[in-house]
Every structure is written in C-alpha cells, then in structure tokens.
VOGU-3710 file (C-alpha; in Angstrom, 3 decimals, decimal comma):
1> mykllivedd> 0,029/-30,036/-2,824  -1,828/-31,518/-5,766  -5,638/-31,474/-5,658  -7,558/-34,714/-6,297  -11,272/-35,066/-7,103  -12,904/-38,520/-6,828  -16,067/-39,195/-8,903  -17,744/-42,575/-8,253  -21,465/-43,419/-8,051  -21,011/-46,435/-5,753
11> vweregltdf> -20,816/-45,108/-2,191  -18,627/-47,978/-0,961  -16,230/-47,635/-3,875  -16,156/-43,858/-3,357  -15,372/-44,119/0,334  -12,899/-46,907/-0,331  -10,931/-44,786/-2,807  -10,811/-41,959/-0,261  -9,033/-44,197/2,248  -7,254/-46,531/-0,192
21> ldwsslniei> -3,907/-44,677/-0,099  -2,149/-42,319/2,278  -2,825/-39,417/-0,051  -1,121/-36,753/2,099  2,174/-38,680/1,945  1,922/-38,378/-1,852  1,499/-34,591/-1,510  -2,136/-34,926/-2,577  -5,218/-33,326/-1,021  -8,681/-34,761/-1,724
31> vgaasngveg> -10,815/-31,678/-2,441  -14,069/-33,521/-3,112  -15,871/-36,827/-3,660  -18,801/-36,680/-6,126  -21,501/-39,303/-6,731  -21,985/-38,651/-10,469  -20,553/-36,732/-13,411  -22,831/-33,702/-13,004  -21,821/-33,254/-9,378  -18,207/-33,944/-10,343
41> lqmareyspd> -18,261/-31,223/-13,008  -19,652/-28,741/-10,488  -16,865/-29,596/-8,017  -14,264/-29,370/-10,788  -15,382/-25,824/-11,549  -15,210/-24,943/-7,851  -11,890/-26,546/-6,884  -9,890/-26,752/-10,179  -8,338/-30,153/-9,324  -5,028/-31,313/-10,775
51> iiltdirmpm> -6,214/-34,939/-10,945  -9,697/-36,432/-11,384  -10,209/-40,121/-10,587  -13,580/-41,093/-12,135  -15,655/-44,174/-12,920  -16,559/-44,561/-16,598  -20,207/-45,558/-16,115  -22,380/-43,355/-13,876  -25,960/-42,047/-13,909  -26,723/-38,571/-15,308
61> mgglklanev> -23,191/-38,085/-16,727  -20,514/-40,719/-17,335  -16,771/-40,412/-16,876  -15,970/-39,807/-20,554  -18,534/-37,029/-20,854  -17,117/-35,531/-17,661  -13,583/-35,750/-19,087  -14,691/-33,995/-22,258  -16,320/-31,151/-20,280  -13,412/-30,744/-17,859
71> qtiienckii> -10,848/-30,383/-20,661  -12,653/-27,229/-21,814  -12,495/-25,504/-18,408  -9,315/-26,749/-16,666  -6,016/-26,748/-18,505  -3,650/-29,674/-17,831  -6,066/-31,531/-15,533  -5,125/-35,222/-15,525  -8,185/-37,492/-15,751  -7,825/-41,148/-14,750
81> vitghddfqy> -10,795/-43,329/-15,750  -11,802/-46,431/-13,765  -13,252/-49,069/-16,101  -14,454/-52,658/-16,060  -13,535/-55,521/-18,437  -16,602/-54,958/-20,631  -15,847/-51,318/-21,448  -12,038/-51,382/-21,381  -11,633/-51,329/-25,169  -14,340/-48,682/-25,419
91> akdaihigvh> -12,517/-46,530/-22,898  -9,160/-46,886/-24,638  -10,733/-45,595/-27,830  -11,638/-42,385/-25,955  -8,039/-41,260/-25,400  -8,455/-38,568/-28,045  -10,813/-36,634/-25,763  -8,022/-36,088/-23,243  -8,189/-38,990/-20,796  -4,774/-39,301/-19,159
101> dfllkpiqke> -4,833/-42,933/-17,971  -7,041/-45,925/-17,137  -7,437/-48,274/-14,175  -9,077/-51,677/-14,522  -11,541/-52,890/-11,880  -11,048/-54,262/-9,332  -8,374/-51,684/-8,544  -5,164/-53,007/-7,072  -3,329/-50,818/-4,576  0,008/-51,238/-6,339
111> qllktinkti> -1,583/-50,410/-9,689  -3,236/-47,247/-8,332  -0,050/-46,109/-6,585  1,995/-46,614/-9,755  -0,501/-44,634/-11,857  -0,723/-41,796/-9,342  3,072/-41,511/-9,014  3,434/-41,397/-12,794  0,781/-38,678/-12,969  2,487/-36,643/-10,250
121> rilsherqee> 5,805/-36,814/-12,123  4,122/-35,490/-15,250  2,380/-32,703/-13,313  5,631/-31,764/-11,601  7,451/-31,593/-14,924  4,701/-29,443/-16,437  4,792/-27,062/-13,478  8,571/-26,709/-13,694  8,335/-26,096/-17,412  5,626/-23,476/-16,916
131> eyinklkvqi> 7,637/-21,735/-14,193  10,708/-21,712/-16,430  8,783/-20,209/-19,350  7,213/-17,572/-17,106  10,633/-16,748/-15,675  12,027/-16,291/-19,185  9,119/-14,021/-20,100  9,759/-11,878/-17,017  13,491/-11,681/-17,771  12,898/-10,667/-21,383
141> sertfkekeq> 10,269/-8,128/-20,341  12,523/-6,754/-17,596  15,436/-6,378/-20,016  13,226/-4,442/-22,431  12,038/-2,190/-19,617  15,615/-1,579/-18,457  16,668/-0,524/-21,953  13,762/1,922/-22,188  14,501/3,257/-18,707  18,080/4,014/-19,726
151> illdilkgny> 16,858/5,851/-22,824  14,686/8,127/-20,677  17,513/8,741/-18,196  19,801/9,697/-21,104  17,188/12,146/-22,378  16,914/13,740/-18,932  20,707/14,162/-18,861  20,655/15,862/-22,268  22,271/12,914/-24,069  19,742/12,566/-26,858
161> kdleaflntg> 21,406/13,732/-30,106  22,344/10,221/-31,284  18,977/8,899/-30,124  17,185/11,616/-32,081  19,019/10,622/-35,266  18,229/6,947/-34,661  14,532/7,585/-34,030  14,271/9,661/-37,213  15,109/6,511/-39,200  11,786/5,025/-38,089
171> asdlsfclek> 13,502/1,809/-37,012  12,144/1,944/-33,460  8,779/1,826/-31,717  9,917/4,829/-29,654  9,394/7,349/-32,457  6,627/8,925/-30,353  9,457/10,651/-28,428  9,880/12,934/-31,453  6,214/13,924/-31,392  4,028/15,465/-28,698
181> tvamvievng> 4,959/14,302/-25,207  4,604/15,595/-21,679  6,784/14,976/-18,640  5,295/13,733/-15,394  7,137/13,239/-12,114  5,777/11,133/-9,250  7,229/11,383/-5,754  6,234/8,927/-3,041  5,828/10,243/0,489  9,297/9,611/1,890
191> fsyremdych> 8,440/11,279/5,209  6,261/8,376/6,353  8,531/5,922/4,499  11,304/6,789/6,958  9,436/4,809/9,599  10,167/1,622/7,592  13,546/-0,064/7,437  15,511/0,660/4,258  14,967/-2,736/2,583  11,232/-2,706/3,246
201> rqahfsefyk> 11,016/0,878/2,002  12,798/0,074/-1,261  10,744/-3,090/-1,848  7,525/-1,144/-1,303  8,591/1,593/-3,719  9,790/-0,934/-6,311  6,392/-2,655/-6,288  4,633/0,669/-6,874  7,058/1,619/-9,659  6,545/-1,668/-11,521
211> kvrklignkg> 2,785/-1,141/-11,477  3,202/2,386/-12,854  5,625/1,091/-15,504  3,172/-1,599/-16,586  0,335/0,916/-16,716  2,281/3,295/-18,986  3,316/0,369/-21,220  3,833/1,420/-24,856  2,257/4,827/-24,274  5,551/6,233/-22,987
221> ltaisdieks> 8,760/5,725/-21,051  9,317/5,411/-17,317  12,400/5,484/-15,100  13,342/5,912/-11,461  14,899/9,373/-11,667  15,904/9,591/-7,987  15,875/6,444/-5,847  16,589/8,300/-2,590  13,612/10,612/-3,110  11,438/7,724/-4,361
231> eiaiclsvke> 10,910/9,688/-7,567  9,587/8,355/-10,883  9,932/10,153/-14,237  7,458/9,546/-17,070  7,599/10,549/-20,730  3,980/10,265/-21,872  2,947/10,343/-25,524  -0,059/12,638/-26,003  -2,195/13,886/-28,841  -3,970/17,201/-29,089
241> dkpkevkevi> -6,250/16,627/-26,100  -3,369/16,621/-23,607  -5,242/17,445/-20,358  -7,751/14,638/-20,891  -5,085/12,022/-21,697  -2,888/13,003/-18,768  -5,880/13,039/-16,429  -6,839/9,511/-17,499  -3,314/8,209/-16,846  -3,161/9,917/-13,447
251> gkiqeqdsgl> -6,530/8,422/-12,538  -5,272/4,932/-13,361  -2,096/5,498/-11,330  -4,202/6,520/-8,336  -6,224/3,318/-8,689  -3,144/1,097/-8,372  -3,442/-1,274/-5,412  0,109/-1,201/-4,051  -0,372/-0,371/-0,404  -0,258/3,354/-1,121
261> kkfdfiigvg> -3,193/5,621/-0,450  -4,226/8,271/-2,946  -2,355/11,015/-1,111  0,794/9,013/-0,342  2,322/10,382/-3,529  2,246/13,579/-5,576  2,411/14,178/-9,332  3,873/17,177/-11,137  2,958/17,642/-14,809  5,238/19,618/-17,130
271> slanslsdfe> 4,621/21,613/-20,289  3,846/20,119/-23,698  6,968/19,032/-25,624  7,297/18,749/-29,414  10,883/17,421/-29,455  13,463/15,770/-27,217  14,955/19,141/-26,309  11,471/20,388/-25,407  10,953/17,310/-23,242  14,048/18,144/-21,205
281> esfkhakial> 12,388/21,494/-20,453  9,052/19,798/-19,760  10,747/17,618/-17,146  12,188/20,701/-15,398  8,711/22,221/-15,358  7,244/19,012/-13,924  9,817/19,149/-11,111  8,886/22,757/-10,342  5,208/21,779/-10,222  6,068/18,789/-8,023
291> nsiffldegn> 7,897/20,949/-5,475  5,059/23,487/-5,487  2,553/20,820/-4,379  4,443/20,836/-1,079  2,740/24,126/-0,156  -0,820/23,152/-1,148  -3,274/22,383/1,647  -5,207/19,995/-0,576  -4,566/18,094/-3,776  -1,678/15,965/-4,927
301> ilyyhdlvhq> -1,534/16,881/-8,623  -0,310/20,135/-10,160  0,208/21,263/-13,758  3,078/23,628/-14,491  0,881/26,051/-16,452  -1,199/26,627/-13,309  1,726/28,144/-11,389  3,960/29,903/-13,921  2,921/33,339/-12,652  4,171/32,504/-9,132
311> ekskesaace> 7,808/32,039/-10,143  8,523/35,762/-10,449  7,855/36,473/-6,745  10,035/33,729/-5,240  13,205/35,798/-4,880  11,540/38,640/-2,973  9,556/36,137/-0,884  12,775/34,349/0,072  14,360/37,613/1,267  11,315/38,451/3,382
321> flnsapdysr> 11,255/34,954/4,847  14,949/34,978/5,765  14,470/38,313/7,521  11,452/37,175/9,547  12,251/33,503/10,174  14,874/33,972/12,953  12,337/35,852/15,082  9,820/33,017/14,740  12,518/30,528/15,715  13,479/32,535/18,817
331> riqnavvssd> 9,873/32,964/19,995  9,121/29,263/19,507  12,247/28,318/21,459  11,193/30,562/24,358  7,664/29,131/24,281  8,933/25,561/24,537  10,886/26,442/27,664  8,341/28,635/29,442  4,859/28,416/27,883  1,991/25,970/27,673
341> pkeiialtdk> 1,207/23,881/24,569  -1,480/26,318/23,382  1,104/29,075/22,985  3,410/26,722/21,088  0,603/25,750/18,717  -0,342/29,406/18,176  3,239/30,382/17,302  3,801/27,454/14,958  0,460/28,192/13,285  1,688/31,736/12,605
351> lfnfisnhal> 5,006/30,477/11,244  3,410/27,983/8,882  0,766/30,468/7,755  3,604/32,855/6,889  5,323/30,103/4,887  2,094/29,123/3,092  1,337/32,709/2,075  4,703/33,233/0,372  5,970/31,681/-2,852  8,992/30,003/-1,290
361> dknlvcdfla> 11,352/27,281/-2,418  10,750/23,918/-0,735  14,461/23,343/-0,089  14,773/26,709/1,666  11,825/25,931/3,951  13,004/22,405/4,800  16,525/23,649/5,548  15,200/26,341/7,884  12,782/24,055/9,753  15,379/21,309/10,222
371> nmihelsvfl> 17,913/23,870/11,475  15,323/25,363/13,857  14,640/21,957/15,431  18,354/21,163/15,613  19,134/24,450/17,387  16,256/23,862/19,801  17,544/20,354/20,571  21,024/21,675/21,320  19,610/24,477/23,487  17,408/22,133/25,520
381> lskddshnmy> 20,225/19,644/26,000  22,356/22,445/27,408  19,607/23,305/29,910  18,707/19,766/30,976  20,977/16,734/31,319  18,110/14,272/30,740  20,067/12,169/28,250  18,861/12,647/24,656  15,129/13,102/25,133  15,282/16,258/22,999
391> dagddllerf> 17,304/14,710/20,180  15,244/14,848/16,978  17,482/12,429/15,053  20,479/12,632/12,748  18,467/12,235/9,536  16,129/15,144/10,253  17,216/17,236/7,248  16,923/14,269/4,895  13,534/13,339/6,292  12,170/16,879/5,973
401> hssiklgqlk> 13,292/17,048/2,338  11,550/13,724/1,622  8,157/15,021/2,773  5,562/15,827/0,118  3,379/18,217/2,126  4,155/21,164/4,375  1,264/20,033/6,572  3,174/16,846/7,406  6,090/18,867/8,737  3,772/21,141/10,682
411> ewiqeyliyt> 2,101/18,176/12,380  5,448/16,542/13,202  7,051/19,769/14,452  4,097/20,695/16,658  4,079/17,213/18,166  7,833/17,396/18,770  7,620/20,882/20,314  4,782/19,892/22,642  6,637/16,745/23,637  9,816/18,684/24,409
421> nrsfsknrkn> 7,804/21,293/26,299  6,243/18,600/28,473  9,596/16,903/28,975  11,317/20,132/29,918  8,530/21,076/32,320  8,345/17,739/34,119  10,588/18,900/36,995  8,196/21,766/37,711  5,197/19,482/38,058  4,045/17,064/40,635
431> keeyiidnvm> 5,265/13,610/39,615  1,801/12,104/39,579  0,363/14,921/37,464  3,252/14,604/35,056  2,616/10,871/34,645  -1,131/11,307/34,078  -0,512/14,099/31,553  1,787/11,810/29,605  -0,724/8,955/29,667  -3,429/11,246/28,272
441> yyirnhyked> -0,999/12,588/25,708  -0,122/9,026/24,706  -3,812/8,130/24,327  -4,461/11,155/22,107  -1,507/10,416/19,848  -1,493/6,607/19,774  -5,164/5,598/20,093  -4,976/4,095/16,576  -2,414/1,568/17,767  -2,633/-1,539/19,940
451> igldiiahsl> -1,653/0,151/23,223  -1,916/-0,822/26,871  -0,735/0,234/30,294  2,311/-2,022/30,050  3,658/-0,139/27,020  3,086/3,290/28,572  4,386/2,164/31,968  7,595/0,971/30,348  8,102/4,331/28,621  7,563/6,145/31,961
461> dvspnylgsl> 9,729/3,690/33,919  6,950/2,707/36,355  5,104/-0,566/36,965  1,791/-1,222/35,139  -0,032/-1,893/38,446  1,141/1,398/39,925  0,222/3,279/36,756  -3,243/1,689/36,657  -4,001/2,632/40,267  -2,601/6,136/39,806
471> fkkhagrrft> -4,581/6,720/36,635  -7,888/5,623/38,200  -7,172/7,831/41,221  -6,736/10,963/39,078  -9,076/10,247/36,170  -11,855/8,548/38,127  -12,023/5,788/35,527  -9,873/2,887/34,439  -7,373/3,355/31,632  -9,299/1,063/29,256
481> qvltsyrmek> -12,493/3,049/29,838  -10,807/6,345/29,005  -9,077/4,858/25,951  -12,330/3,333/24,679  -14,186/6,606/25,262  -11,595/8,548/23,266  -11,669/5,987/20,446  -15,460/6,250/20,310  -15,203/10,055/20,008  -12,869/9,646/17,039
491> aeelllsgqd> -15,149/6,991/15,545  -18,088/9,398/15,771  -16,101/12,018/13,854  -15,248/9,548/11,089  -18,815/8,266/10,888  -20,138/11,817/10,545  -17,719/12,484/7,687  -19,697/9,863/5,749  -16,716/8,715/3,664  -15,022/5,662/5,182
501> nikdiakavg> -16,547/2,198/5,566  -17,052/0,635/9,011  -14,083/-1,737/8,674  -11,699/1,135/7,873  -13,111/3,271/10,696  -12,638/0,427/13,180  -9,016/0,068/12,121  -8,477/3,846/12,190  -9,502/4,070/15,856  -7,485/1,113/17,086
511> frnssyfctv> -9,819/-1,879/16,693  -8,351/-4,766/14,717  -11,708/-6,587/14,708  -14,586/-4,628/13,145  -17,214/-6,903/14,753  -15,855/-6,150/18,221  -15,801/-2,450/17,341  -19,486/-2,598/16,414  -20,292/-4,414/19,679  -18,495/-1,804/21,802
521> fkkihgispm> -20,029/1,076/19,827  -23,559/-0,271/20,250  -22,998/-0,890/23,955  -22,043/2,757/24,449  -24,440/4,441/22,000  -27,343/2,004/21,970  -27,224/1,771/18,161  -24,829/0,299/15,604  -22,235/2,473/13,804  -24,214/2,293/10,553
531> eyreknvygh> -27,427/3,302/12,334  -25,535/6,180/13,977  -24,329/7,385/10,568  -27,776/7,065/8,978  -29,375/8,930/11,859  -26,875/11,791/12,010  -25,646/12,122/8,416  -28,424/10,917/6,166  -31,330/11,842/8,451  -32,812/8,347/8,453
541> gnke> -33,384/8,152/12,185  -36,683/6,918/13,605  -39,434/9,489/13,531  -41,823/9,867/16,427
//
C-alpha cells in the first residue's frame, strides 16, 4: 500500500480529508494527520510517506516550507498542496521546490480522486522502474561473481596456465592471484543440515555463501567447491601480515547473520602461496586442516602450519585403529543387547577417546562408525522382529561424512545405542515401567521442544489419558510438573554459565515466551532469572 500523510491546521478540514475518500480501495493507508508543518515534518520523518496532502498556509510552518524540508529527507515523496484563490499563483511559482501537484479550495471529490489516481500511477511507474534497475544491477553483479567463481574452480583443477599468462598482461583486476594469497575452506555443518529437506538446506547454504562472497569482495575469489558437502573455497589476497589479515576475515565471516551459529561451520586455512601453482597446494593444505578440525574438542578454525607434524603418524595410527576397532564394535554390540545404558556410555567413551588420541583420517573414522551402526542394526533386526525400530537410515554414511565434529557423532551414536538398548530390552521389563522409562527419556532428550503427553502417547501407541494417569501413579507428579522441573534444572545450568541472555535461555529450555519463562522461574525459585544469575554468578545477592 501507499502511505499518505495529511497536514491541515483546520480540525474540520483535517477530519474531512481523512474520510473524504475510501482510501483503502485506492491502496492507500493514512499513516498520520498533523495540525501544522512542524508536526507534519516530525511525522514524515517517522513514517516516510509516499504522498503528503498539505495546506499551504498554516501556523509555525507552512506547506511550502514543509515541502522544501521533506524533499531533503524523503526521496520521491509526492507533495500535493491545498491552496486558496488568493495564493494560487504564489503556490504555482513554488513548483521548483518539488511540489508535485495543487488542489484548489474548496476541494471537489472528483478533483481529489483524479489527482490521487494520477499520483499513484506515477508512484507505481517509479517503483517498477526502480525494481527493474535493481534487478539489472543484481544480474550484472551475479554474472561477474559467476565468472570469478569459475576462475577459482579452474585454478583448483590445475587449469591455470592460460589464466597466468593473461594475468601477467595486467589487463585484469585479478592480478593479485599472482602475488601472495592463502587458501581457506569453509564447511557448513551438514550433520544437522540433514534434518532439513533438501531445498531448504540448499537455500540456507546459498544465503550463507552469498554473504561470504560479498564480504570477500575484491579482496579475493570465492566458489562453492563441493555443493554436497556445503563447502566454500576462498582465495584471499594477503600482504606480509598474513595471520592478522586472515583472522580479520574469519572474524567477519563469523559475524554474518545468516541463521548459522559460530560453531555451525569450520574453517581450514592453508599455507601461504606466491603463485597459482602454490595456491593449488595451499588449497590442499586447507582441506587437510579442515578435516583435522573434526577431531578437535573445541575450536572451529585451524591453520595448516599448526598440524604439519601430525601427518607423519597417520599411517601407523590407522593400522593400530583397524586392529583395535573390531573389538570395540563387538563389545558395544554385546552391551546393547545385555547391559544397561551406563555400560554403553562407558564403552563408547573409550572408543571415542581412542579415536581422539590417534592422528586418524576423518574418512576412515566415519566409514568405521557407519559400518558399526549398520552391523548392529542388522544384528538387532535378526534378534527381534519389531519392524524397523533399529534401522539407522539409508543415508547414514553420507550423514556421518557431512559432520564437522567427532563429538557430534559421539552424541548421536550414544543416543542411538541407548535407544536401541531400551527398545531391545522392553520385552524383559514390566510394560508400565517401560512406558515411564521412555517418557523420562523423551523429556531428557526433547525438553527443548514443544512437547506434550499427546505426542509421547502417540509414539508409544497408548492414549494420552492413560499415559497421564500412569505417569502420575509412578512418578508421584503430573507430567507437566516433571517437565517443568527438568526445564528449570537446565535453565539453572545455563544461567550459571553466565553467557546466554534470558531470551535465548528461555528458548533453549523449551519456552517460546520469555516472559512466561520468567514467571514460572520466579514462582519456583522466588526470584527472577536475572536475580538468580546475579546472586549465584556475580555474587550480588542480598547481604544480611
């Protein structure tokens, strides 16, 4: 809709103009009605109207003065001046200050409607023209980016001899490729991305890539080097102070607001390159650094020069791993069938500690872990005909390879193993105990979500009423009380960390409304979340 501001000192005239036409049918919204030019200017700044309908003579500031001021702050605002017989010629002489049109008092409905329709046609044309120009700019910019992307992809494939000769002529703004550059590779966390549908996943990644591309700008080249792995390659021009320049770029990438958190992607930085052939090597080094981040407990950035010494031990580490891994797999399989969750966690902790302490190849680890889960699924299906409750999914190998941290796989595998252990053991438990165990398990693993008895009851194939009665019988409290209590425990942990704001904490523990979260928290603890943090973290509690 188009926004209209009415400025008229006479209250009856002002109110009359407001109701004179069916403005909404003209696709116009009245955003304000001011009593003088000063008030009108203030409203113009606040609402940025498309059209201003103003009287020419008003106290404090007249319509022409208002028009002159508005033209300096709002581009393309159409100002229609209402004038009487005595000042009509005077008003016409003021066209040079930007007045769009005039209306002679007393205003006739047909005259006003004709003027407004003409103004709308002009505004519509200007908007279409602006959209067309912006579209052309985007297309030209996109074509330039595509050409640069192809250049980088050619370099990565080793097809740079002709390019090198061309750049040496100095006829291109890409001559920095012949000077000092460094390769960077960004990989977005594909493990969590797998929870999205393919189109949403690609759109999300594309948005992030465009922001990175814009950030790099003329300081380098960017390209999507592997769309399936959500991987971005960067050729960054650097001077002597390489670490500082690279660090600044990485910091800006981490600040990009694209729906990705700081640790939803990793960055590998290669060695310094002095030529196109050196850059090809720098890219390989960046990839090695990128894959090595997989094994780090903390951090999402790694420079190649920080891990060169580790490469020599990978072959012997791989042999040791392949000799020991089958035993871990066998013991974990036995634990799932016969042991409690604590034993499963202990064994998987040992396995992942073994992996972390050896300089292994990421692909080798992902292949082994995916195969271990697949073999376990097949084994459990052969022991229990409970449909496909042990099926881990067809894309398991692909999903494991798309993860950026070993810790992600550990968390997923432990959750899967405990789930399969509980599922396999259900026939050895009392039905009621089995149901309650699963409800508690669901609370612990899904408290961040909007959950209720109906969702859990559906997954257990029982009625919500039956589940509610059964839960209260065994737990001694209602489901909502237990869920709220668990969420409050998690909220306390986050508050004591002293890092997240209250709104984020509320969302992290399953409350969509932060005000309601604060109300519930205060009801349980007697103080607000912020007071709880100040008392327990900053030591600002009340002193006796």
